[in-house]
C-alpha positions in Angstrom: 54.3 -39.7 98.4 51.5 -37.8 96.9 52.4 -35.3 94.1 50.9 -31.8 94.0 48.2 -31.5 91.4 50.3 -29.3 89.2 53.1 -31.9 88.5 52.8 -35.3 86.8 55.3 -37.8 85.5 55.0 -39.6 82.1 55.8 -43.2 81.4 59.4 -42.3 80.7 59.9 -40.7 84.1 59.9 -37.1 82.8 58.1 -34.6 84.9 55.6 -32.1 83.6 53.9 -29.0 84.9 50.1 -28.9 84.5 47.5 -26.4 85.7 43.8 -26.1 84.9 42.6 -23.1 82.9 39.8 -21.3 84.8 36.5 -22.1 83.3 35.7 -18.5 82.4 38.8 -18.4 80.2 38.4 -21.8 78.4 36.1 -20.4 75.7 38.6 -17.6 74.8 41.8 -19.7 75.1 40.3 -22.9 73.6 42.2 -24.8 76.3 41.2 -26.7 79.4 44.7 -26.9 80.9 48.3 -25.7 80.4 51.0 -28.4 80.2 54.8 -27.9 79.9 57.7 -30.3 80.1 60.0 -29.6 83.0 62.8 -31.6 81.3 63.9 -33.4 84.4 63.7 -36.8 86.0 64.2 -35.4 89.5 61.1 -34.9 91.5 62.4 -32.2 93.7 63.8 -30.2 90.8 60.4 -30.6 89.1 58.7 -29.2 92.3 61.0 -26.1 92.4 60.3 -25.3 88.7 56.5 -26.1 89.0 56.0 -23.8 92.0 57.4 -20.8 90.0 55.4 -21.8 86.9 52.2 -22.0 89.0 52.7 -18.4 90.3 53.4 -17.3 86.7 50.3 -19.0 85.4 48.0 -17.5 88.0 49.4 -14.0 87.1 48.8 -14.8 83.5 45.2 -15.8 84.2 44.6 -12.5 86.0 45.8 -10.5 83.0 42.7 -8.8 81.4 44.5 -8.6 78.1 45.1 -12.3 78.0 45.0 -14.0 74.5 45.7 -17.5 73.3 49.0 -16.2 71.6 50.2 -14.9 74.9 49.6 -18.3 76.5 51.4 -20.0 73.7 54.4 -17.8 74.1 54.4 -18.1 77.9 54.6 -21.9 77.6 57.7 -21.5 75.5 59.4 -19.1 78.0 62.1 -20.6 80.3 62.9 -18.4 83.3 66.1 -18.7 85.2 67.3 -16.8 88.3 71.0 -16.1 88.8 72.7 -16.0 92.3 72.6 -12.2 92.2 68.8 -12.2 91.8 68.6 -11.2 88.1 66.0 -12.9 86.0 66.7 -14.3 82.5 63.9 -15.3 80.1 64.6 -17.7 77.2 62.4 -19.0 74.5 62.4 -22.8 74.1 63.1 -22.7 70.4 65.3 -24.4 67.9 68.9 -23.7 69.1 70.0 -23.6 65.4 67.8 -20.6 64.8 68.8 -17.8 67.2 67.0 -15.2 65.1 63.7 -17.1 65.6 64.4 -17.2 69.4 64.9 -13.4 69.4 61.7 -12.8 67.4 59.6 -14.9 69.7 61.0 -13.3 72.8 60.4 -9.8 71.4 56.8 -10.8 70.5 56.2 -12.2 74.0 57.5 -9.2 75.8 55.5 -6.8 73.6 52.3 -8.7 74.2 53.0 -8.9 78.0 54.2 -5.4 78.7 52.9 -3.1 75.9 50.6 -0.4 77.3 49.1 -0.1 73.8 47.5 -3.5 73.8 43.8 -2.9 73.3 41.5 -3.8 76.2 38.2 -5.4 75.2 35.2 -3.4 76.3 31.5 -4.1 75.8 29.3 -2.0 73.5 27.0 -1.5 76.5 27.5 -2.3 80.1 24.2 -3.9 81.0 22.8 -5.6 84.0 21.7 -9.2 83.6 18.0 -8.2 83.7 18.5 -5.6 81.0 20.4 -8.0 78.8 17.6 -10.6 79.3 15.0 -8.0 78.2 17.0 -7.2 75.1 17.5 -10.9 74.3 13.7 -11.4 74.7 13.0 -8.6 72.3 15.5 -10.0 69.8 13.9 -13.5 69.9 10.4 -12.0 69.8 11.1 -10.2 66.5 12.2 -13.6 65.0 9.1 -15.3 66.5 11.2 -18.2 67.8 9.5 -18.7 71.1 5.9 -19.6 71.9 4.2 -18.1 75.0 5.1 -21.1 77.2 8.8 -21.0 76.3 8.8 -17.2 77.0 7.3 -17.7 80.4 9.7 -20.5 81.2 12.7 -18.4 80.3 11.5 -15.4 82.2 11.1 -17.7 85.3 14.7 -19.1 84.8 16.1 -15.6 84.5 14.4 -14.6 87.7 15.9 -17.6 89.4 19.3 -16.6 88.3 18.9 -13.1 89.7 17.6 -14.5 93.0 20.6 -16.8 93.3 23.4 -14.5 92.4 21.7 -11.0 92.3 21.3 -8.8 89.3 25.0 -8.5 88.3 26.3 -6.5 85.4 27.4 -8.7 82.5 31.1 -7.9 83.1 30.8 -9.2 86.7 29.5 -12.6 85.6 32.4 -15.1 85.6 33.0 -18.9 85.9 32.7 -18.4 89.7 29.2 -17.0 89.2 28.3 -20.1 87.2 29.6 -22.4 89.9 27.6 -20.6 92.6 24.4 -20.7 90.5 24.9 -24.4 89.9 25.6 -25.0 93.6 22.3 -23.3 94.6 20.3 -25.1 91.9 21.5 -28.5 93.2 20.2 -27.6 96.7 16.7 -26.5 95.6 13.7 -28.7 95.9 11.4 -29.3 92.8 8.2 -27.3 92.6 9.3 -25.2 95.6 6.5 -22.6 95.0 3.8 -25.3 95.4 5.2 -26.7 98.7 3.8 -25.3 102.0 7.2 -25.7 103.7 8.8 -23.2 101.3 5.9 -20.8 100.9 6.8 -17.1 100.8 10.5 -18.0 101.2 13.3 -16.7 99.0 15.7 -19.1 97.2 18.5 -18.3 99.6 16.2 -18.8 102.6 15.2 -22.2 101.3 18.9 -23.3 100.7 19.8 -22.1 104.2 17.0 -24.3 105.7 19.0 -27.4 104.8 16.0 -29.7 105.3 17.2 -33.3 105.8 16.0 -35.8 103.2 14.1 -33.4 100.9 14.2 -34.1 97.2 16.2 -31.7 95.0 15.6 -30.6 91.4 16.2 -33.2 88.7 19.5 -33.1 86.8 17.5 -32.6 83.6 15.8 -29.5 85.1 19.1 -28.1 86.4 20.7 -28.5 83.0 17.7 -26.8 81.4 18.4 -23.7 83.6 22.1 -23.7 82.7 21.3 -24.2 79.0 18.8 -21.3 78.8 21.2 -18.9 80.6 24.0 -20.0 78.4 21.9 -19.3 75.3 21.4 -15.8 76.5 25.1 -15.3 77.0 25.9 -16.7 73.6 23.7 -14.0 72.1 25.4 -11.4 74.4 28.8 -12.5 73.1 27.6 -12.2 69.5 26.1 -8.8 70.3 29.5 -7.7 71.8 28.0 -7.3 75.2 30.2 -9.9 76.8 33.7 -11.1 75.8 33.1 -14.8 76.6 30.3 -17.0 77.8 31.2 -18.1 81.3 28.5 -20.8 81.2 29.7 -22.6 78.1 31.5 -25.3 80.0 28.9 -25.9 82.7 26.3 -28.7 83.1 26.0 -31.7 85.3 26.2 -35.2 84.0 22.9 -37.2 84.1 24.0 -40.8 84.5 20.5 -42.1 84.4 19.3 -44.0 81.4 17.7 -42.4 78.4 14.4 -40.5 79.1 12.8 -42.0 76.0 9.1 -42.9 76.6 7.9 -46.5 76.4 4.9 -47.8 74.7 2.1 -49.5 76.6 2.1 -53.3 76.5 -1.1 -55.3 76.3 -1.4 -55.5 80.1 -1.2 -51.7 80.3 -3.8 -51.3 77.5 -6.2 -53.6 79.3 -5.8 -51.6 82.6 -6.3 -48.3 80.8 -9.1 -49.1 78.4 -11.1 -51.7 80.2 -11.5 -49.6 83.3 -12.8 -46.5 81.6 -15.9 -45.0 83.2 -18.6 -43.5 81.0 -19.4 -40.0 82.3 -21.6 -38.2 79.9 -20.8 -34.9 81.5 -17.1 -35.4 80.6 -17.0 -37.6 77.6 -13.4 -36.8 76.8 -12.3 -39.0 79.8 -13.6 -42.0 77.9 -12.9 -41.1 74.3 -9.5 -39.5 74.3 -7.6 -42.7 75.5 -9.6 -44.9 73.0 -9.1 -42.5 70.1 -5.3 -42.4 70.9 -5.2 -46.2 71.0 -6.8 -46.5 67.6 -5.2 -43.6 65.8 -1.8 -42.9 67.4 -2.6 -39.2 67.4 -1.1 -36.8 69.8 -3.1 -35.7 72.8 -3.5 -32.0 71.7 -4.5 -33.1 68.2 -7.4 -35.0 69.7 -8.4 -32.5 72.4 -8.8 -29.7 69.9 -11.0 -31.5 67.4 -14.0 -29.8 66.0 -17.3 -31.6 65.2 -16.6 -30.5 61.6 -13.4 -32.5 61.5 -15.4 -35.8 61.2 -16.0 -36.1 57.4 -16.8 -38.7 54.8 -14.3 -38.7 51.9 -14.9 -41.1 49.0 -17.4 -43.0 51.1 -14.9 -43.4 54.0 -15.5 -41.8 57.4 -12.4 -40.0 58.5 -10.9 -37.9 61.3 -9.4 -34.8 59.7 -6.6 -33.2 61.5 -6.7 -29.9 59.7 -6.1 -26.3 60.4 -8.9 -23.6 60.6 -9.0 -20.1 59.4 -8.4 -18.9 63.0 -4.7 -19.9 63.5 -5.0 -19.7 67.3 -7.9 -22.1 67.3 -5.7 -25.1 66.7 -2.0 -26.0 66.7 0.0 -28.8 65.2 3.5 -29.9 66.0 4.6 -30.2 62.4 3.1 -29.8 59.0 3.1 -33.6 58.7 0.6 -33.7 61.5 -2.1 -32.3 59.1 -3.7 -35.4 57.7 -6.9 -37.3 57.1 -7.2 -40.7 58.9 -9.9 -43.3 58.3 -11.9 -44.1 61.4 -11.1 -47.6 62.7 -13.9 -50.1 62.6 -13.5 -50.8 66.4 -14.2 -47.1 67.1 -17.5 -47.5 65.1 -18.4 -50.5 67.2 -17.9 -48.4 70.3 -20.4 -45.9 68.9 -18.0 -43.1 68.2 -19.9 -41.9 65.1 -23.2 -41.8 67.1 -21.4 -39.8 69.8 -20.1 -37.4 67.2 -23.5 -37.0 65.6 -25.1 -36.2 68.9 -22.4 -33.6 69.7 -23.0 -32.0 66.3 -26.7 -32.1 66.7 -26.4 -30.3 70.0 -24.7 -27.4 68.3 -21.2 -28.0 69.7 -18.3 -26.5 67.7 -15.8 -28.7 69.5 -16.1 -32.4 69.8 -15.1 -32.1 73.5 -16.5 -28.7 74.6 -15.7 -29.4 78.3 -12.0 -29.0 77.5 -11.0 -25.3 77.8 -7.8 -23.8 76.6 -5.1 -22.9 79.1 -3.3 -19.6 79.0 -1.1 -20.9 76.2 -4.1 -22.0 74.1 -3.7 -25.7 74.8 -6.9 -27.7 75.2 -5.2 -30.8 76.6 -3.6 -29.5 79.8 -6.3 -30.3 82.3 -6.9 -33.8 80.8 -3.1 -34.5 80.8 -3.0 -34.0 84.5 -6.2 -36.1 85.0 -4.7 -38.9 82.8 -1.6 -39.1 85.0 -3.7 -39.6 88.0 -5.8 -42.2 86.2 -2.7 -44.0 84.9 -1.3 -44.3 88.4 -4.7 -45.4 89.7 -4.5 -48.2 87.1 -1.1 -49.3 88.6 1.1 -47.9 85.8 3.6 -45.8 87.8 6.5 -45.6 85.3 7.3 -41.9 84.5 8.3 -43.1 81.0 4.8 -44.2 80.3 2.5 -41.2 79.5 -0.4 -40.5 77.3 2.1 -40.2 74.4 2.9 -43.9 75.0 -0.3 -44.7 73.0 1.5 -43.2 70.0 4.5 -45.5 70.5 2.2 -48.5 70.9 0.4 -47.8 67.6 3.7 -47.3 65.8 5.0 -50.6 67.2 1.8 -52.5 66.1 2.1 -51.1 62.6 5.7 -52.2 62.4 5.0 -55.7 63.7 2.1 -55.9 61.2 4.7 -55.1 58.5 2.7 -52.2 57.2 4.3 -49.9 54.6 6.5 -47.3 56.4 5.3 -44.4 54.3 1.6 -45.2 54.9 2.2 -45.7 58.6 3.8 -42.3 58.8 0.8 -40.8 57.0 -1.6 -42.3 59.6 0.2 -41.1 62.7 1.5 -37.9 61.3 5.2 -38.7 61.5 8.2 -36.8 60.1 8.6 -37.3 56.4 12.3 -38.2 56.3 14.2 -41.1 54.8 12.4 -43.7 56.9 8.9 -44.0 58.2 7.9 -41.3 55.7 6.4 -40.6 52.4 7.7 -38.5 49.5 6.7 -34.9 49.2 6.6 -35.3 45.4 3.9 -38.0 45.5 1.5 -35.9 47.5 -0.5 -37.1 50.6 -2.2 -40.5 50.6 -5.9 -40.7 50.1 -8.0 -42.2 53.0 -8.7 -45.3 50.8 -4.9 -46.0 50.7 -4.7 -45.9 54.5 -7.7 -48.0 55.6 -5.7 -51.3 55.7 -3.0 -49.6 57.8 -5.5 -48.3 60.3 -7.2 -51.7 60.6 -3.8 -53.2 61.4 -4.0 -51.5 64.9 -5.3 -54.6 66.6 -5.7 -55.4 70.3 -7.1 -58.8 69.9 -9.5 -60.1 72.6 -8.8 -57.1 74.8 -11.3 -55.1 72.7 -14.2 -57.2 74.0 -13.4 -56.0 77.5 -13.7 -52.3 76.7 -17.0 -50.7 77.9 -19.1 -49.6 75.1 -20.5 -46.0 74.9 -24.2 -46.4 75.1 -26.5 -44.0 73.1 -29.7 -43.0 74.9 
């Protein structure tokens, strides 16, 4: 016979009452469930007790004044009903200490029935949209978000409003979170770009229930939940909400790690040996090759100036450096600012001649065809192009992207047993305990890094790469 969900039996045959704490209360109570021994081996006796406890627990959860102390005391209360209908409450305490029993019972009754118990109220009763605007102002002052993150969060907040309406913060509960999650799981990816969903609201799209259509990735859904939860965490700290109803919500992504893979030699051959030389768009040729022989990030290469190619102590270098105009370039970390010797194979492919011609033509940027997007990134259009090119070359794995060149270079330097600190200096890695160099020793000079750069070796594959011809 199946037992109700609120009773269970331990290995000794003793029955217990158990009930889940509503998700919107878990943060406050620091509990996911309530559990209480029924002190009986008889199933039917356990059921009789558990039904009464279940009703009491639900009443408890509805109490707007509920605290963790009240729950603790409630779990210690033993309620008995006499034949005449009178109700007796007893504290499950040490029978040798009746004064302790009386004290606990008095405290429980006072917390349960006192009209003077303070009721929590927010400093301001805001709509979600108003809270989102205040949160955005708070973050902007601290300069924590770039323009792209700001736009992403605004879009996520708008999705939340479309899904559950613009509720006031005190109306947002665990049920709201469940409804939001349910709708997100039914939405298709990139819905605004698909003709089938054009000019349709989120609720209209969900109501369509199109068979077989793809839904948003779990990673994307969790991103929406996480960004909303961050807003609510701030609201709790700002005393605009009592608890964060989203703190317990997410969906498990059982897929393997999303870590990117490096390109193997077969991939490198497909990508570099099939490059077409288009003098109108030289970046399509040079960006993959430069990445393969430097390990640099795509944006670092796309934003290069002709003045970034310099000769230092007789060694030609690519200088990943900032400019006086801070918006002209961006680097992921301060470790990305570095000077890297130019690989001999890049010289054989006529990179220096290409650079000289660009400089002679008066170009400020090495790749003037690349224009910044609305976030100031020069690599956006090429990134999309490279995805198409990669697939055209038969490399379909989503874990292999332009960034995989960076993984490939790091792997080659490791296999060549290059010094970790110098390898870090070449590819602009984090300066930690491994794959780093000491702050106190200062940056390596180009002459110190030449051997490391030359260790990036693709063997006989190099002979298959088309050479940039100078006319």
